[in-house]
C-alpha positions in Angstrom: -281.3 -159.0 -294.2 -280.1 -161.0 -297.3 -276.4 -161.7 -296.4 -276.0 -161.6 -292.6 -279.3 -163.9 -290.9 -278.8 -166.8 -293.5 -275.5 -167.2 -291.8 -276.1 -166.5 -288.3 -277.0 -170.3 -286.9 -273.6 -171.4 -288.7 -272.0 -168.3 -287.3 -273.1 -169.3 -283.5 -272.1 -172.7 -283.7 -268.9 -171.5 -285.4 -268.1 -169.3 -282.3 -269.5 -171.6 -279.8 -267.0 -174.0 -280.7 -264.2 -172.0 -280.8 -265.0 -170.2 -277.5 -265.4 -173.6 -275.7 -262.1 -174.7 -277.2 -260.4 -172.0 -275.8 -262.0 -170.8 -272.9 -259.9 -170.3 -270.0 -261.3 -170.4 -266.4 -259.7 -167.4 -264.5 -259.2 -168.3 -260.6 -261.6 -166.8 -257.8 -259.8 -164.3 -255.8 -262.6 -163.7 -253.7 -262.4 -166.8 -251.5 -259.0 -165.8 -249.7 -259.9 -162.5 -249.4 -263.8 -163.7 -247.0 -263.5 -163.1 -243.5 -265.9 -165.4 -241.4 -267.7 -164.2 -238.0 -268.8 -166.8 -235.7 -270.9 -166.9 -232.3 -268.0 -167.4 -230.2 -266.7 -164.2 -231.2 -267.0 -161.2 -229.3 -269.3 -159.1 -231.6 -271.7 -156.6 -231.1 -275.1 -157.2 -233.2 -275.1 -155.0 -235.9 -278.0 -153.9 -238.3 -278.1 -154.0 -241.7 -280.9 -153.1 -243.9 -282.0 -154.2 -247.4 -283.5 -150.8 -249.2 -285.2 -153.2 -252.2 -288.0 -155.0 -253.5 -288.7 -157.1 -249.9 -287.0 -160.0 -248.5 -288.0 -163.4 -247.5 -287.8 -163.1 -244.1 -288.4 -167.0 -243.4 -284.9 -167.9 -244.8 -283.1 -165.9 -242.5 -284.6 -166.8 -239.0 -281.1 -166.5 -237.0 -280.2 -162.9 -238.7 -283.6 -161.0 -238.8 -284.3 -157.7 -236.5 -287.3 -158.2 -234.5 -288.4 -154.5 -233.4 -289.8 -154.2 -230.1 -291.3 -151.1 -231.0 -293.3 -152.3 -234.8 -294.0 -150.1 -237.5 -297.5 -150.3 -239.4 -295.9 -153.1 -241.3 -294.8 -155.3 -238.4 -291.8 -156.0 -236.8 -289.2 -156.2 -239.2 -289.0 -152.8 -240.9 -290.7 -150.7 -243.4 -292.8 -151.8 -246.3 -294.6 -149.7 -249.0 -296.7 -150.4 -251.8 -296.2 -148.7 -255.1 -298.4 -145.9 -254.1 -296.1 -144.9 -251.1 -298.9 -146.3 -248.3 -297.6 -148.9 -245.6 -297.8 -152.2 -247.0 -297.9 -155.4 -244.6 -296.1 -158.0 -246.6 -292.1 -158.2 -246.5 -292.0 -159.6 -250.1 -293.3 -157.6 -252.9 -296.8 -158.9 -253.7 -297.7 -161.4 -256.6 -300.5 -161.9 -258.6 -302.1 -165.7 -258.3 -300.9 -165.7 -261.8 -297.5 -165.0 -261.0 -297.4 -167.1 -258.1 -298.5 -169.9 -259.9 -295.4 -169.0 -262.8 -292.9 -168.6 -260.2 -291.4 -171.8 -259.7 -290.9 -172.7 -263.5 -289.4 -168.8 -263.7 -287.1 -169.9 -260.9 -286.0 -173.2 -262.7 -285.7 -171.2 -265.8 -283.8 -167.8 -264.8 -280.6 -169.5 -264.7 -280.1 -170.1 -268.1 -281.7 -167.2 -269.2 -278.8 -165.3 -266.9 -276.2 -167.3 -268.7 -277.4 -166.9 -272.2 -277.6 -162.7 -271.1 -274.1 -163.1 -269.7 -272.9 -165.2 -272.4 -271.8 -168.5 -270.2 -272.0 -171.6 -271.8 -274.0 -174.2 -269.4 -276.5 -176.9 -269.5 -278.9 -174.3 -268.2 -278.6 -172.2 -271.4 -278.8 -174.8 -273.8 -281.9 -176.1 -272.4 -283.7 -172.7 -272.2 -282.5 -172.3 -275.9 -284.5 -175.5 -276.7 -287.2 -174.2 -275.1 -287.2 -170.6 -276.5 -287.1 -172.3 -280.2 -291.0 -174.0 -279.2 -292.7 -170.7 -278.1 -294.1 -168.0 -280.2 -293.5 -164.5 -280.9 -296.5 -163.9 -278.5 -295.5 -166.3 -275.6 -291.7 -165.0 -275.4 -293.1 -161.4 -275.1 -295.4 -162.8 -272.3 -292.3 -164.5 -270.5 -290.4 -161.1 -270.5 -293.1 -159.4 -269.2 -293.3 -161.8 -266.3 -289.2 -161.7 -265.8 -289.8 -158.0 -265.1 -291.8 -158.7 -262.3 -290.6 -162.0 -261.2 -287.1 -160.8 -261.3 -287.4 -157.5 -259.1 -289.4 -159.8 -256.3 -286.2 -162.0 -256.5 -284.1 -159.1 -256.3 -283.9 -157.9 -252.8 -283.6 -161.5 -251.3 -280.7 -162.4 -253.3 -278.9 -158.9 -252.1 -279.8 -159.9 -248.4 -278.1 -163.5 -248.5 -274.9 -161.6 -249.8 -275.0 -159.0 -247.4 -275.2 -161.0 -244.5 -272.9 -164.2 -245.2 -270.2 -165.1 -242.9 -271.8 -163.0 -240.1 -272.9 -164.1 -237.0 -273.7 -160.8 -235.7 -275.9 -159.3 -238.9 -279.4 -158.5 -238.1 -281.5 -158.2 -241.1 -284.2 -155.2 -241.3 -286.5 -154.6 -244.3 -287.1 -151.5 -246.1 -289.7 -152.4 -249.3 -290.8 -150.4 -251.9 -290.7 -150.6 -255.9 -288.5 -148.9 -258.1 -289.3 -150.5 -261.4 -290.8 -146.9 -262.3 -291.5 -147.1 -265.8 -293.4 -150.2 -265.5 -295.7 -148.7 -263.0 -299.2 -148.7 -264.4 -300.4 -145.2 -263.0 -299.2 -141.8 -264.5 -296.7 -140.2 -262.2 -297.4 -137.2 -260.5 -295.8 -134.3 -258.3 -297.8 -135.4 -255.4 -297.1 -139.0 -256.0 -293.4 -138.6 -255.7 -293.9 -136.2 -252.7 -295.8 -139.0 -251.0 -293.3 -141.8 -251.9 -290.5 -139.3 -250.4 -292.1 -139.0 -246.9 -292.1 -142.6 -247.0 -288.5 -142.9 -247.5 -287.9 -139.9 -244.9 -289.9 -142.2 -242.5 -287.3 -144.9 -243.5 -284.6 -142.6 -242.8 -286.0 -142.2 -239.3 -286.3 -145.6 -238.7 -283.0 -146.2 -239.7 -281.4 -143.6 -237.4 -283.7 -144.0 -234.1 -283.0 -148.0 -234.6 -279.3 -147.3 -235.1 -279.1 -149.3 -238.5 -275.4 -149.0 -239.3 -275.5 -150.1 -242.9 -278.0 -150.2 -245.9 -277.6 -151.7 -249.1 -279.4 -149.7 -251.8 -279.2 -152.2 -254.9 -281.0 -149.4 -257.3 -281.0 -146.3 -258.9 -283.2 -143.3 -261.1 -282.2 -141.2 -263.8 -284.2 -138.5 -265.4 -284.6 -140.5 -268.5 -286.9 -143.4 -266.2 -289.3 -140.9 -265.6 -289.5 -139.5 -269.3 -289.8 -143.1 -270.2 -293.0 -143.6 -267.0 -294.7 -140.8 -268.7 -294.8 -142.0 -272.2 -295.9 -145.4 -271.4 -298.6 -144.0 -269.8 -300.3 -141.6 -272.1 -298.1 -138.4 -271.5 -295.5 -138.6 -274.5 -297.4 -136.6 -277.1 -294.8 -133.5 -276.7 -292.1 -134.2 -276.1 -290.4 -130.8 -274.6 -293.4 -131.1 -272.2 -292.4 -134.6 -271.4 -289.2 -133.7 -270.3 -290.2 -130.8 -268.5 -292.3 -132.9 -266.5 -289.7 -135.6 -265.8 -287.6 -133.2 -264.6 -289.8 -131.7 -261.9 -290.2 -135.5 -261.0 -286.7 -136.2 -261.2 -285.7 -133.2 -258.7 -288.3 -134.2 -256.0 -287.2 -137.8 -256.5 -283.5 -137.0 -256.2 -284.3 -134.5 -253.1 -286.1 -137.1 -251.5 -283.3 -139.6 -251.5 -280.6 -136.8 -250.9 -282.9 -136.0 -247.8 -283.1 -139.7 -246.6 -279.3 -140.2 -246.4 -278.8 -137.0 -244.9 -281.4 -137.7 -242.1 -279.4 -141.0 -241.1 -275.7 -139.4 -240.4 -274.6 -142.5 -238.4 -275.9 -144.7 -241.2 -273.4 -146.2 -244.0 -275.5 -146.3 -247.3 -273.7 -148.4 -249.7 -275.1 -148.0 -253.4 -274.9 -150.0 -256.9 -273.0 -148.1 -259.3 -275.1 -149.1 -262.3 -275.3 -151.3 -264.9 -275.3 -149.1 -268.0 -271.3 -149.1 -268.6 -271.8 -144.9 -268.3 -270.7 -142.1 -265.8 -273.3 -142.3 -263.0 -272.7 -138.3 -262.8 -273.4 -137.7 -266.3 -276.7 -139.8 -266.5 -277.6 -138.3 -263.2 -278.2 -141.7 -261.5 -279.6 -141.4 -258.4 -278.1 -142.2 -255.4 -275.0 -143.5 -257.3 -274.3 -139.5 -258.5 -274.7 -138.1 -254.8 -271.6 -136.7 -253.0 -272.6 -137.5 -249.2 -270.2 -138.5 -246.6 -272.0 -141.4 -245.4 -272.8 -142.8 -249.1 -270.5 -144.8 -251.1 -271.4 -146.3 -255.1 -270.1 -149.9 -256.0 -268.7 -150.9 -259.0 -268.6 -154.6 -260.3 -266.0 -156.8 -261.4 -265.6 -160.8 -262.1 -263.9 -163.4 -259.9 -261.0 -162.5 -261.3 -261.4 -158.9 -260.4 -261.4 -157.8 -264.0 -263.9 -154.8 -264.8 -267.6 -156.3 -265.9 -268.5 -155.2 -269.4 -272.0 -153.8 -267.8 -270.5 -151.6 -264.8 -270.9 -147.8 -264.3 -268.1 -145.7 -263.1 -267.9 -142.5 -261.9 -266.1 -140.4 -259.2 -268.3 -141.5 -256.5 -267.4 -145.5 -257.4 -265.2 -145.5 -254.1 -264.2 -149.2 -254.5 -265.6 -152.2 -256.9 -266.6 -155.8 -255.9 -267.6 -159.2 -257.1 -270.4 -158.7 -259.4 -270.8 -161.4 -262.0 -272.2 -164.9 -261.1 -272.7 -164.1 -257.4 -274.5 -166.8 -255.8 -277.2 -165.9 -252.8 -281.1 -167.0 -252.2 -283.9 -166.1 -254.0 -287.7 -166.5 -252.3 -288.7 -169.8 -251.9 -285.1 -170.7 -250.6 -283.2 -171.9 -253.8 -279.6 -170.3 -254.7 -279.0 -168.8 -258.0 -276.4 -167.1 -259.5 -276.7 -163.3 -260.4 -274.7 -160.5 -262.0 -274.8 -157.0 -261.7 -273.8 -154.0 -259.4 -276.5 -155.1 -257.6 -274.5 -158.1 -256.4 -271.4 -156.0 -255.6 -272.8 -153.3 -253.5 -274.3 -156.1 -251.0 -270.5 -157.7 -251.0 -269.0 -154.3 -249.7 -272.3 -153.8 -247.2 -271.1 -157.4 -245.6 -267.5 -155.9 -245.1 -269.0 -152.9 -243.6 -271.4 -155.1 -241.4 -268.6 -157.1 -240.4 -266.4 -154.5 -239.0 -269.2 -152.7 -237.4 -269.8 -155.8 -235.4 -265.8 -156.0 -234.8 -266.3 -152.3 -233.5 -269.5 -150.3 -232.9 -267.9 -147.2 -231.8 -266.8 -147.1 -235.6 -268.3 -144.1 -238.1 -269.4 -144.4 -241.2 -266.4 -142.5 -242.6 -263.9 -144.7 -240.7 -265.8 -148.0 -242.3 -265.5 -146.3 -245.4 -261.5 -145.5 -244.9 -261.0 -149.1 -244.1 -262.5 -150.3 -246.9 -261.1 -148.2 -248.8 -257.8 -148.6 -247.9 -257.9 -152.4 -247.5 -258.5 -152.6 -250.9 -256.3 -153.3 -253.6 -255.6 -151.3 -256.6 -255.7 -153.0 -260.5 -252.8 -152.4 -262.5 -253.9 -149.2 -264.4 -255.3 -147.8 -261.1 -259.3 -148.1 -262.7 -260.5 -150.5 -260.1 -260.2 -150.8 -256.2 -261.0 -154.3 -255.1 -262.4 -154.5 -251.7 -260.6 -157.2 -249.6 -262.1 -158.0 -246.6 -259.0 -159.7 -244.8 -256.9 -156.2 -245.2 -259.7 -154.0 -243.6 -260.2 -156.5 -240.9 -256.3 -156.4 -240.3 -256.3 -152.7 -240.2 -259.2 -152.2 -237.7 -257.3 -154.9 -235.4 -254.0 -152.8 -236.1 -256.0 -149.4 -235.3 -257.2 -151.0 -232.1 
């Protein structure tokens, strides 16, 4: 405290100047790899589900699935609330206070993300100045607000990536709340089974409507259940807490695995995770599951270099752009988010295009086209998707 903290401002300024003077912007490899499918091509409509926090469906009027046999949620898919009961809104509902705060939060979030990712930008500088005027209590309130509003944005951002450049894509919504440690009630096995039943309903929906590809930019591990139990008053005995968390996690894992198995003609694509960990070692589901119709995706940057946050493991089949990826958020603004959550829908985007070009493809065949089309890094650690190469392989095959 005596030697380090006093020099923090000076050190920060010196490093900032050094980085600016030595900064080299690497080339973006992704534009040259992308394929755009237009209405004048002979395409088959392909249903693309976003299993996430919800989607602002008003932003995708020409790429939205409308079901002739509506569910209790409506005509665009299935939505469930925090308890696992049917819901009738396609976006996660906000309180009046959160709705009021959303526009300012949306304007500030880009600067916050730039700060977190070490990106020098006017938005980051402006937010740093704003934060310097706030009290500790106000900062804490903003961070609590971010948990909800960041989650609120998440599904729409993924949806925009998943259907980009594909005139044949039709969005299906599968909404639920994956922010387990922040739920205000204590978890119980009955709750886990109830939400698991909702997952099975989603699986049945994917199968009966012939949803071809599903994006799952989320994941859960045993530690999250321990944190949730502790935050809701059940953390007095660590051994008992761990035991309860293990029981809940087992129900949760089985529900997710059963749901994916229940739709064998659907390809599920999931984010590898953002903890720089082996997803199998930390038991993150769905990323750690070994299933023939599931692949996990790691994140690289615009140049194809591995990000500092991406998780990995033997289920991580390919890598895609997950750094500063631009897409829509509720209301129609465009923001740049980073995470394997953004890499996963980039692979969904490619899979949906392959299904649109050849609806007879199976999930295994699409995975093979994606893997064979990918280019390996020099060290062999990364396999970067390449839409043009995968589409060319399909055309050669046909």
